[in-house]
N, C-alpha and C positions, 0 to 999 in steps of 0.2 A: 701655771700654779705657783704660788709664792713658795720660797724656801721655808718660811716658818710653818706654813700649812703642811708641807711634806714632812717636816721634822716632827710636828705634833702627831701626824698620822702614824709615822714610824714608831714613835714612843708608845702610842696607844697599842698598836698591833703587837709590839714586843711584850708588853705587860699583861694585856687582857687574857691571853690564852694560858699564862702560867698558873700553876696551882695556887689556891687561895693563900696557903702558908707562905709561898714565895712572895706574894704581893704583900702580905702582912709584914714580912721581914724586910721588905724593900728591895728584893732581888734574889738571884740564885747564884750558886758558884760558877766560876768561869768554866769549869769542866762540864757542868750540866748544860749550861747555855751553849757551849760549843757542840755538845751532843745533840741538842734540840735543833740547832741550825743545820747540822750535817744530815739529819734524817729527812728523807723524802716523805712528804705527806701521803698517808694512805687514803685520806678522804679529802673532799672539798675542791674547789676550783679557784682558790685565791690567785688574783693577778689576771684572771680571764674575764671577758665580757660576759655579763650575766645573761643567761638564756631567758626567753619568755616562759611564763607558766600558763599553759592553756588548760582551763578547767571549765566543766559544764556547770559547776556549782560554786557560786560566790554569794555571800550575803553581807549586807551592811550592818551597822550597829543596832538598827531597828529590826533586823531579821528579814529585811526585804531583799529580793534578788538584786544583785549588783554585778559589777565587773572590776577587774584589776589588771593592770598591764605593767610589767617591768619596763618594757620599752618606752611606753608613753610617760613613764615616770622619770625618764632621763632628764637631767638638770636638777634632780632632787637627790637627797640621801634616801636610801630605801632600806628599811629594816624588815626582814622576813623572819618569821618564827615557824619552823616545822614542828608538829606535835602529833600525839595520838592521845585519845581519850583515856586509854587504860595505862598510860606511861607514868609510873611513879615520879620520875625525874621531871616530867612536864609539870606536874602539879607542885613539886617542891621547889623548883627553880625556874622552869620554862615560863610558865604563866605569870608568876611574880615579876619576871624580867619584862615580859610583853606589857604587863599592866603598867609597870614603872615608866616604860618608854612611851606608852600612850598617854599616861598622866602628864608627862612632861612635854611631849612634842605633837600629839594628835592635833590636826588642824593647821600645823605649821605649813606655810606655803612652800617651804623648801624641804619638806620631809613627807615620805610616804610609808605607811606601815601596813603590814598584812600578815595574817596567820594562815597557815595551810596544814590541814590534817593529811599527813602522808601515810596512808594505810598499807602496811606490808605484813600485818599479822592481826589477829584478833578482829576479824571482819565483823563479828556479831556485836562487838562493843564499840568499835571505832566507826561509827556510822555517820552519815550526813546529819541526822537529827542531833547527834552528840555535839556537832559543831556549834549549833545554836545554844544548847544547854551550857556549854562551856563559856560561850560569849556572855550569857546572862550571869553565870556563876562568878566569873571574874570581872564583870563589868567592863568588857572590852568594846570600845566604840569603833575600832578599826574593822575594815573588811576582812572576812575570813572565808576560806575555801575548803573544799573537800576533794582529795585526789586519791581515789581508791586504786590500789594495785589489782592484780588478777588472782582471785582466790584459788581457782583451779590449778593454776601453774606456779603460784607463789611468786609471781613477777611483781617486783616493786613498782610503785607509780613513777611516771615520767619525771616528775619534779625531783624525786630522790635521785633517779639515774642522771638527770641532766646537771644537777648540782653536786652529785657524788656525796650525798650526805651520809653520815655514819649511822643514822638512826634517828631517834628522838630522845630528848629535845635537841633540836639543831637550829642554829641561828646563822643568818647571813646578813652582812652589811655591804651595801653597794654604794659606791660614791657617785657623785653627779654625772660623772663621765660614763657610767654604766659598768664599771669595773668592780668585781668582788674584791673587797679589801679585808674582809674577815669572815671566816666560817669555822664554826666549832660547836661542840656540845654546850659549852657554858661560857659565860663572860662575867666579869666583875660589873654588875650593873651600875654601880656608882661611877666607876671609871668610864664606862660606855657613855653614860649621860653627861659626864663632864667633857669628854671628847666631843660629843655631838654639839653640845652647847658652844664649844669653841669654833666648830665649823659653821654653825648656823648664824653666828653673830656678824 
């Protein structure tokens, strides 16, 4: 991998997870930055190989049964969005980000995009039927899946456990080598799109 690509990737990863106010001001104090760098992440698997997501329910943009494989997407950038139907943050920022990424990159030969409803609560609202309703509501052409946890034991779904997501909305960016390079609740979608454009050209 070229030095310029690595540098661009590091710059994106350093700024994308910072609070919006920090991004608007162009940075944060050295003390805060040092604190962020010294803290061990509670969630996520950044730097690790992305695990497969095995689901019984995937649908394409037309609502027809489909499939999706993280492993088979190796060689492409992969954008994953974890969501729940009743999650306010998913509607205020998660789906707008997913929609923006789809509008810019859906169908690109070097990009794969998928949404997964990771149900760990609200089982009556976060149903497989809701996946299609959300797909239509936000005009998402990408494949979307449903990964229910276990209601009786309150066990989170495997996609959440394997990716150590902190809840929803949660996004994961995987590089063409299959390594998770970003995972967090939110991202500056303009910076994300700018970064991906630089990688895909």
